[in-house]
N, C-alpha and C positions, 0 to 999 in steps of 0.2 A: 504494500500500500504506500501511497506517495507521502513523503514528508516534506513540508515546507517550513521556513523559519522567517519570522520578522527580523529586521535588522535596522541599525542606525545608518540610514542612507546619507550619502554626500550628494548634495544637489544645489542648483543655482538659487541665489536670492531672487525673489519674485520679479523685480523690475528688469533683471538681466536675462531671464530665461530664453527669450527669443534670440538674443545674441549668442548664448551658449549652445543651445540645441543644434545639432549638426547631423548630416547623413552618416550612416554607418561607415566605418573605415574601409570596408571592402567593396563599396559601390562607386568610389571615385578614384581616378588616377591621382598621382602626386601633383600633376599640373592642374587638374580640376580643383583639387583641394586648396592649392595655393591661390588660385583665382578667387575661390569662394571665401577664404579666411585670411588672406594676406593683409587686409586692412581692418580686421576684426580681432583684436588680441584676446577677446573673451571666447571665441569659437572653440568648441570642444575638439575640432579637427587638430588643434595644436597638441592634443593629447592622443587622439586616435591615429593621426597622420603626422607625427612630429618631424618627419623628414622635410616638411615645408619650411622649417626654421633652420635648416642646415644647407650646406652648399648644394647646388643643383647636381643631379646625377649620382648622389651618394647611394651606396648599396642599401637597400631597405632593411637588410639584416645586420648592418654595421652596429657595433656596440654603441656608437654615439646616438643612434636613432632612439634606442630604448632609454638611454640616460636623459635625452632631451624630453621624451614623453613624460618621464617621472618628474623632471624639473618643471615642466609646464603645468602638470597636475598640482604639484606643491605650490606653484606660484598662484594659480587660480584660488587655492584655499587661503594662502597667506594674504592675498589681496582682498579677500572677502567676497569674491565672485561666487565661490562655492562655500558651503558650510555643512556641518554634520548635524543631523537631527539628534536631540538630546536623549530620546528614548527609542526603543525598538518600534518599528512601524511596518505595516504593509502599505503598498501603494497601488493605486488604480490608474491605468493609462488607457484613455479612449481616443480613437482617431476616426475621422470622417473623411472619406475620399469620394466625392460625388455623392451618390446615394448609398454608398457602402459604409456601414458603421461597425467597428469592432472594438471590444473592450477587454483588457487583460488585467491580471493581478501580477504586480511586481513583487517578488519574494526571493528569499534564498532557497534554491533547490538543492537537494541532498546529493553530495558526491557518492555516498554509499548507494543511493538509489541508482545513480548512473552506472556505477561499477557492477551492480547486481541485476542490471537489465530491467529494473522497475521503470527507469527512463529508457525508452527504446529508440533505436537509431534506424535510419534508412539509407545512409550514405557512408561510403568509405571515406577515410581522411588521408591527407598527404602528410608525411612526416615533417617536411619543411614548414608547412603551415601550422602544424601542431607546435613545433618548436618555437615558431615566431610568437604565437599567442601565449605560450608558456613563459617565454622571456618577458613579454610585455607585462603580464600579470605580476611576475616576480619583481620586476624593477619598480612598478608602481605600488606594489603591495595592495593592489585593488583590482577588481573586475570592473571595467568601465564599459565594456560592450556586452549587452545582454544576450543570453541564449533565448531563442524563440521556441517555446514549448506549447503543446496543445494537449487536450484531453477530451474524452467523450462528454459532451455537454450535460450538465445537471441543472434542473430547474431550481433546486434549493440554493445552489451556489450562485446562479444567475440572480435570484431574488435578493440575496444578501449584498451582492456587489451593486445591484441597481439601487438599492435603498441608500447606499452611501453616495451614489452619483446624484442624488437629489440635493445634496449640500452644495454650497459654493465651492468650486474647485480651487486648488492652490494655484494652478496655472491654467490659462486658457488663451490660445493664440492660433493664428493661421500662418503657416510657414510659406516661404516664397513659392513653393510648388503647389500651393492652393489647398493643402491638406490641413484640416482643423484638428487641433490637439487639446485635450483636457487631461488634467493630472490632479489626483486627490491623494492626500496623506492621511492615513488612518492609524492613530495611535491608541485607540480604545482597546484595552486588554481583553474585554469580554468579546468584542467583535473578532479580534485576532484569534482568540481561542476557538471561537465557533467555526470560523473559516478553516483554521488549521485542522480541526477535527473532521470537517467534511472532506478535506483532501486525504485524510487517512482512510477514507472509504473508497478512494479512487484507485483502482488496481494498477494503472499504468499512465505515465505521461509519455509524450512523444516529442522528439526533437524535430521541429519543423524546419528551423534554420539555426545554424550555430554549432555544427558538429565539431569544428576545430576549437571553438571556445569552450565547449563542454569537455572535450578531451584534455585541453590545457588545464582546466580546473582539477581534473583527476590527477594529472601529473604534479601540479603544485601541491595538492593535498598530501600526496605520498611523500614529497620532499619535506614538507612541514611536519608531518607526523613522525617521520623517521628521525628528524632533528629535535623532537620535543619529547623528553623522557616523561613529562607529565601529561601527555596527550589523553584527552577524555572523550573525544568524538563530538563535542559540542562547540568547539572553537569555530570561529567564523570561517576559517580556511576549509572547513568541512562542507561548505555550502557555496553555491555560485549564483550570480545574478541572473534571474530568469524573468521573462514576461510570459505569463501563462494564459492562453486563450482557449475558450471553448471551441471545439472543432467546427461547429455550425456557423461560426462567425468569420471564418477565414476565407480569404479570396486568393485562389491560385490562378495566375495568368499563364498563358502559353509561353513556352521558352523555345524560341525558334533558332534555326541554323542557317548560316550562309557559308558557302564553300568557294574558294578562290579560283579553282580551275576544274576542268572535267577529266582530270587524270589521263590526259593524252587523247581523249575522244573528241570528235566533233559533235555538234548538237544532235545530228540525226542518229549517229551511232550510240550516243548516250541515251537518247529516248528509247531506242530499240532495247538496250540493256535494261533500262528501268522497266520496260514492259514485260520482262521475263517474270517479275514477281508482283507487279501492280497492273491493274487496269488503269489506263491513262485516257483522260478525256479533257476537252477544253473546259475552262472555268471562267466565270465572269467576275469573280472576286477572289481575294486571297485568304478568306476566313473560313477554315474548316467548320462544318456544321455539326459534326458529331465525332465521337470516339472512333478510331480506326479509319479516319479520313484525313488525307494530307492535301496541302496545296503547294505547288512548286512553281516558282517564277523563273522563267528561262527565255532568253531572247525577246524580252518585252511582253511576254504572255504568261497568264496563269493557267496551270493545268491541275486537274483533280486527280489524285492518286488514291486508289483503293486496293489494299492488299488482297491478293487472291487467296481463296480458301486453301488451307494446308501450308501456307508460307510461314506460319507462326503457331506455337502451341497455345491455344486459347485458354487452357486450364492452368497455365503457369503465370503467377501474379506479376513476375518481373518481365518475362519475355513477351507477355501480351501487352505490356505498356507501349504506347505509341512511339515513345523515344527509342525503345528496344527494337520495335518492328522496323523503324526507319534505319537504325544503325545496322542491324543484322541483314537486312534485305536490300539496302541501297548504299548507305555511306561506306560500309566496309567492302562488300564485293564489287561494287561498281566504281566508287570513287577512291578506294584504297585507303580509307581512313580507319585504321585498326584501333587506335586508342585516341578518342576525341579529346581526352584530357591533355594530351601532349602534342598532338598534330597541329602544326602551325597553319595548315591549309584550311582549317575550319574555325569559325567564330560563332558566338552565341548571342542572340539578341532577345532581351526580355520583352515580353508582350506590352509593357507599358510604353514602349517606343513606337508601337503601332505597326500595322502591315505596310504602311507607306514607307517606313524605314527600310524594310526588306527590298521594296522596289527601288528605292534610292540607291542602296548599296550596289545592286546589280546594274542599274542604268548608268551609274557613275563609273563602273569598271572596277570598283573596289572588291566586288565579288562577281562570280560568274553565274551562280545559281543559288536560289534561296528556297528554304522549306518552312512552311508555316504549319504548326502542330496544334491540335486540340489540347486544351489544358489538362494536365494530370489532376485527378480529384484527390481530396483529402482522404476519402475512404480507401483509395488505392494506396496512398502513402501509409496509412495505418495498417492495412492488411499485410503489406510487405514487411513493415517493422515487426508485426506480430509473428510473422513466419520466420523471423530471424534472417531475412534476406536484405539485399541492398539494391537501391535503384541505380540506374546508370547516372553518370554525371550530368549536371545541368538538366534535371528533370522537372524542377519546380521553380517558379518565380512568384514570390509573395508580394503583394501590394495591399496597402501602403507599407513602406519600410518604417521600421522603428527608429525614432530619433535617439542618437547617442547624447549623453550628457544630462539627461533629466534626473537620473539617479545612478550613483555608483556604489559598489559594495566593497568596503575595506576588509582585508583579511585578518586584521587584529585591531 
């Protein structure tokens, strides 16, 4: 059963929250982060992307980057931009993007639960990225980037969170991207005890996004535990910063692919090869209408691709994913892309950028062919995690993104 913990969060003073709140560290390049935060000394990008305060071109894994992040975090606290709550709290974070509304509970999630598979994963991680997040947490003595968790929705938990949302929020602002944000601080011990007890009835949490951050929390806890002869299991390093959402409020968008060449084929030969596993027909738009339907943009035209019966195992929760069908029946055998995580010939385009971005990339010559996919569902994600399996890379794109800097979790 899931264990959560209230904690004394580090967060912005109210009048500076809009200047502090920033996009997650992993959705911006260093150049984009510098353009966004270069003239804003309060931006949390100075903590999450500290290379922007160092010479251009510095290796992102250079020791100086981590030291700079820690220095910037301490500066924001020393200057009174950030402060630590005096008592343990839980936090509620609500976002509105268009007509989509989602509300999470920010809490300390248990590393023990992560290690014991009470918190289930659906993606493999890369060692270099685990090491990067581990080093960042160790240098800052804090988790500043939340892990995005979900659970099967419960009406009793929804009701308790919604009751708190009737109060005046601590923060309320609309960010430059048009997303509206609310943030509540809950210090009432009775409410915290009640919500914590409900979580103990939830059998599993699921990592929606943040596999490297949660893995890093496990690494750091092991290091702290091994170095602490008085370890009890209740120290703050046994928990990690998480925003926990009910599954029925999440919005997964399509995660599309563009490829830079046709692997030595001309367009006619390529289409013939594609037709070996897919029925190919003209399409008047680039938006797939259902699961197991793809759209392909080539030579200025959209095509509808439908996988032929028997080209994928329908009863396999991983290989029947649309991202798997495309990879195993087209990207690998036709375009020679065996490992999409490492192949430089393929790029991934989150659905938030729109179908028009796929057309633009091909028309401009930056890519040769583009593939639009139907979004993976949260039910597919949970079923794969429950089966102990892993999704292919770049299977899910969640929107809206969580802002960094609204609350951080100190390890001691």
